[in-house]
TIRO-2110 file (N, C-alpha, C; in Angstrom, 1 decimal):
// TIRO-2110
-10.5, 5.3, -4.3, N, 1, A
-9.2, 5.2, -3.6, CA, 1, A
-8.6, 6.5, -3.3, C, 1, A
-8.8, 6.7, -2.3, N, 2, A
-8.5, 8.3, -1.5, CA, 2, A
-7.6, 8.3, -0.5, C, 2, A
-6.2, 9.4, -0.5, N, 3, A
-5.3, 9.1, 0.6, CA, 3, A
-6.2, 10.1, 1.6, C, 3, A
-5.9, 9.7, 3.1, N, 4, A
-6.0, 9.8, 4.5, CA, 4, A
-6.0, 11.2, 4.6, C, 4, A
-7.3, 11.9, 5.2, N, 5, A
-6.9, 13.2, 5.3, CA, 5, A
-6.4, 13.6, 6.7, C, 5, A
-6.5, 12.5, 7.7, N, 6, A
-5.5, 13.2, 8.6, CA, 6, A
-4.8, 11.6, 9.3, C, 6, A
-4.2, 11.5, 9.1, N, 7, A
-2.8, 10.3, 8.7, CA, 7, A
-2.7, 9.9, 10.0, C, 7, A
-2.9, 10.7, 11.0, N, 8, A
-2.3, 10.7, 12.7, CA, 8, A
-3.6, 9.7, 13.5, C, 8, A
-4.7, 10.5, 12.9, N, 9, A
-6.0, 9.9, 13.4, CA, 9, A
-6.4, 7.7, 13.7, C, 9, A
-6.0, 7.4, 14.3, N, 10, A
-6.0, 5.9, 14.1, CA, 10, A
-7.2, 5.3, 13.2, C, 10, A
-8.4, 5.9, 12.9, N, 11, A
-9.6, 5.3, 11.9, CA, 11, A
-9.2, 5.7, 10.9, C, 11, A
-8.8, 7.1, 10.8, N, 12, A
-8.7, 7.7, 9.4, CA, 12, A
-7.6, 7.6, 8.4, C, 12, A
-6.6, 7.0, 9.2, N, 13, A
-5.5, 6.4, 8.5, CA, 13, A
-5.7, 5.5, 7.7, C, 13, A
-6.9, 4.5, 7.8, N, 14, A
-7.4, 3.8, 7.0, CA, 14, A
-8.0, 4.2, 5.5, C, 14, A
-8.3, 5.3, 5.7, N, 15, A
-9.0, 6.0, 4.5, CA, 15, A
-7.7, 5.6, 3.3, C, 15, A
-6.9, 5.7, 3.8, N, 16, A
-5.1, 5.9, 2.4, CA, 16, A
-5.1, 4.1, 2.2, C, 16, A
-5.4, 4.0, 1.0, N, 17, A
-4.8, 2.7, 0.3, CA, 17, A
-3.5, 1.9, 0.8, C, 17, A
-2.8, 2.8, 0.5, N, 18, A
-1.1, 2.1, 0.9, CA, 18, A
-1.0, 1.9, 2.2, C, 18, A
-1.7, 3.0, 3.2, N, 19, A
-1.5, 2.1, 4.8, CA, 19, A
-2.3, 0.7, 5.2, C, 19, A
-3.5, 0.7, 4.3, N, 20, A
-4.1, -0.8, 4.4, CA, 20, A
-3.5, -1.7, 3.7, C, 20, A
-2.6, -1.4, 2.5, N, 21, A
-1.8, -2.5, 1.9, CA, 21, A
-0.6, -2.7, 3.1, C, 21, A
-0.2, -1.8, 3.5, N, 22, A
1.1, -2.0, 4.2, CA, 22, A
0.3, -3.2, 5.5, C, 22, A
-0.8, -2.6, 6.2, N, 23, A
-1.6, -3.7, 7.1, CA, 23, A
-1.7, -5.7, 6.6, C, 23, A
-2.0, -5.0, 5.0, N, 24, A
-2.1, -7.0, 4.4, CA, 24, A
-0.8, -7.1, 4.4, C, 24, A
0.4, -6.3, 4.1, N, 25, A
1.7, -7.3, 3.8, CA, 25, A
2.2, -7.7, 5.0, C, 25, A
1.8, -6.7, 5.9, N, 26, A
2.3, -7.3, 7.7, CA, 26, A
1.8, -8.6, 7.9, C, 26, A
0.3, -8.4, 7.9, N, 27, A
-0.4, -9.6, 8.2, CA, 27, A
0.2, -10.9, 7.2, C, 27, A
0.4, -10.9, 6.1, N, 28, A
0.5, -11.9, 5.2, CA, 28, A
2.0, -12.9, 5.6, C, 28, A
2.5, -11.6, 6.1, N, 29, A
4.1, -12.4, 6.8, CA, 29, A
3.9, -13.2, 7.9, C, 29, A
2.6, -12.7, 8.9, N, 30, A
2.8, -13.8, 10.2, CA, 30, A
1.8, -14.9, 9.6, C, 30, A
1.2, -14.7, 9.1, N, 31, A
0.1, -16.1, 8.9, CA, 31, A
1.0, -17.5, 8.6, C, 31, A
0.4, -18.6, 9.1, N, 32, A
0.7, -19.9, 8.6, CA, 32, A
0.4, -19.7, 7.2, C, 32, A
1.4, -20.9, 6.5, N, 33, A
1.9, -21.2, 5.0, CA, 33, A
0.5, -20.7, 4.0, C, 33, A
-0.6, -22.0, 4.5, N, 34, A
-1.7, -22.1, 3.7, CA, 34, A
-2.5, -20.7, 3.6, C, 34, A
-2.8, -20.0, 4.9, N, 35, A
-3.0, -18.9, 4.8, CA, 35, A
-2.8, -17.6, 3.9, C, 35, A
-1.0, -17.9, 4.4, N, 36, A
-0.4, -17.2, 3.6, CA, 36, A
-0.5, -16.9, 2.3, C, 36, A
-0.5, -18.4, 2.0, N, 37, A
-0.8, -18.5, 0.2, CA, 37, A
-1.7, -17.9, -0.4, C, 37, A
-2.8, -18.5, 0.3, N, 38, A
-4.4, -17.7, 0.0, CA, 38, A
-4.7, -16.3, -0.2, C, 38, A
-3.5, -15.8, 1.2, N, 39, A
-4.1, -14.4, 1.0, CA, 39, A
-3.0, -13.2, 0.0, C, 39, A
-1.9, -14.0, -0.4, N, 40, A
-1.2, -13.3, -1.9, CA, 40, A
-1.9, -13.5, -3.0, C, 40, A
-2.6, -14.7, -2.9, N, 41, A
-3.1, -14.9, -4.3, CA, 41, A
-4.4, -14.1, -4.6, C, 41, A
-4.5, -13.6, -3.3, N, 42, A
-5.9, -12.5, -3.6, CA, 42, A
-5.0, -11.1, -3.6, C, 42, A
-4.0, -10.9, -3.0, N, 43, A
-3.5, -9.2, -3.0, CA, 43, A
-2.8, -9.8, -4.6, C, 43, A
-2.5, -10.5, -5.0, N, 44, A
-1.7, -10.3, -6.2, CA, 44, A
-2.7, -9.7, -7.3, C, 44, A
-3.8, -10.9, -7.3, N, 45, A
-5.5, -9.7, -8.4, CA, 45, A
-5.5, -8.7, -7.6, C, 45, A
-5.9, -8.1, -6.3, N, 46, A
-5.6, -6.3, -5.8, CA, 46, A
-4.4, -5.7, -6.3, C, 46, A
-4.1, -5.8, -6.5, N, 47, A
-2.5, -5.1, -6.7, CA, 47, A
-2.6, -5.2, -8.0, C, 47, A
-2.6, -6.2, -8.9, N, 48, A
-3.1, -5.8, -10.4, CA, 48, A
-4.3, -5.0, -10.7, C, 48, A
-5.3, -5.0, -10.1, N, 49, A
-6.2, -3.8, -10.4, CA, 49, A
-5.7, -2.5, -9.8, C, 49, A
-5.2, -2.2, -8.6, N, 50, A
-4.6, -1.0, -8.1, CA, 50, A
-3.6, -0.4, -9.2, C, 50, A
-2.6, -1.3, -9.6, N, 51, A
-1.5, -0.6, -10.7, CA, 51, A
-2.4, -0.3, -11.7, C, 51, A
-3.7, -0.8, -12.2, N, 52, A
-4.3, -0.4, -13.3, CA, 52, A
-5.0, 0.5, -13.4, C, 52, A
-5.3, 1.1, -12.3, N, 53, A
-6.0, 2.4, -11.9, CA, 53, A
-5.2, 3.5, -11.3, C, 53, A
-4.1, 3.3, -11.4, N, 54, A
-3.4, 4.2, -10.9, CA, 54, A
-1.9, 4.5, -11.7, C, 54, A
-1.1, 5.5, -11.5, N, 55, A
-0.2, 5.9, -12.5, CA, 55, A
0.9, 6.0, -11.4, C, 55, A
2.7, 5.7, -12.0, N, 56, A
3.7, 5.5, -10.9, CA, 56, A
3.7, 6.7, -11.2, C, 56, A
4.0, 7.3, -9.7, N, 57, A
4.9, 8.4, -9.2, CA, 57, A
5.8, 9.1, -10.0, C, 57, A
6.0, 9.8, -10.7, N, 58, A
7.4, 10.5, -11.1, CA, 58, A
8.2, 10.7, -10.3, C, 58, A
7.8, 11.2, -9.3, N, 59, A
9.0, 12.3, -8.3, CA, 59, A
9.4, 11.5, -7.5, C, 59, A
11.2, 11.0, -7.9, N, 60, A
11.8, 9.8, -7.0, CA, 60, A
12.1, 10.7, -6.1, C, 60, A
12.1, 11.5, -5.0, N, 61, A
12.0, 12.2, -3.4, CA, 61, A
11.2, 11.5, -2.7, C, 61, A
10.1, 10.8, -3.3, N, 62, A
9.0, 10.8, -2.5, CA, 62, A
8.8, 9.1, -2.2, C, 62, A
10.0, 8.3, -3.1, N, 63, A
10.2, 7.0, -3.1, CA, 63, A
11.0, 6.4, -1.8, C, 63, A
11.2, 7.3, -0.8, N, 64, A
12.1, 6.3, 0.2, CA, 64, A
12.0, 7.0, 1.5, C, 64, A
12.1, 6.7, 2.4, N, 65, A
11.9, 7.3, 3.6, CA, 65, A
12.8, 7.8, 4.2, C, 65, A
13.1, 8.4, 5.4, N, 66, A
14.1, 9.1, 6.1, CA, 66, A
15.6, 8.6, 5.9, C, 66, A
15.4, 7.4, 6.5, N, 67, A
16.6, 6.9, 6.2, CA, 67, A
17.4, 6.0, 4.9, C, 67, A
16.3, 6.1, 4.0, N, 68, A
16.9, 6.1, 2.6, CA, 68, A
16.2, 4.5, 2.0, C, 68, A
15.8, 4.1, 3.2, N, 69, A
15.0, 2.7, 2.7, CA, 69, A
13.8, 2.9, 1.7, C, 69, A
13.5, 2.7, 0.7, N, 70, A
12.4, 2.9, -0.3, CA, 70, A
11.0, 2.2, -0.2, C, 70, A
10.1, 2.9, 0.2, N, 71, A
8.6, 2.9, 0.3, CA, 71, A
8.0, 1.4, -0.3, C, 71, A
7.6, 0.4, 0.1, N, 72, A
6.5, -0.7, -1.0, CA, 72, A
6.6, 0.1, -2.5, C, 72, A
6.1, -0.6, -3.4, N, 73, A
5.8, -0.2, -4.5, CA, 73, A
4.2, 0.8, -4.4, C, 73, A
3.4, 0.4, -3.7, N, 74, A
1.9, 0.6, -3.5, CA, 74, A
1.8, 1.9, -2.8, C, 74, A
3.4, 2.6, -2.5, N, 75, A
3.6, 3.8, -2.2, CA, 75, A
3.7, 5.0, -3.0, C, 75, A
4.3, 4.1, -4.4, N, 76, A
4.9, 5.2, -4.9, CA, 76, A
4.0, 4.8, -6.2, C, 76, A
2.5, 4.9, -5.8, N, 77, A
1.7, 5.4, -6.8, CA, 77, A
0.9, 6.3, -7.1, C, 77, A
0.6, 7.3, -7.7, N, 78, A
-0.4, 8.7, -7.2, CA, 78, A
-2.0, 7.9, -8.0, C, 78, A
-2.7, 8.3, -6.8, N, 79, A
-4.1, 7.7, -7.3, CA, 79, A
-5.4, 9.5, -6.6, C, 79, A
-6.4, 9.6, -6.8, N, 80, A
-7.3, 10.8, -6.6, CA, 80, A
-6.7, 11.0, -5.1, C, 80, A
-6.7, 11.9, -4.7, N, 81, A
-6.8, 12.7, -3.6, CA, 81, A
-5.5, 12.6, -2.6, C, 81, A
-4.6, 12.0, -3.3, N, 82, A
-3.0, 12.1, -2.4, CA, 82, A
-2.1, 13.2, -3.1, C, 82, A
END
């Protein structure tokens, strides 16, 4: 798991696991119920593994966007390259 080297590049942004997780969250919100349930079940296992392999970010200044809305929990994790 590494952070993207050039987040503005359409392809490189997906090097960052948090960006990929954002996309999966969005997709899960628009799927039909059965598919959403299956994807959420898979995401729960992947999220547990991600939590196991990362640390909570102790710097609260990075936990909100410019408008004060908190980022999802996966943006508040520390991992290699970030």
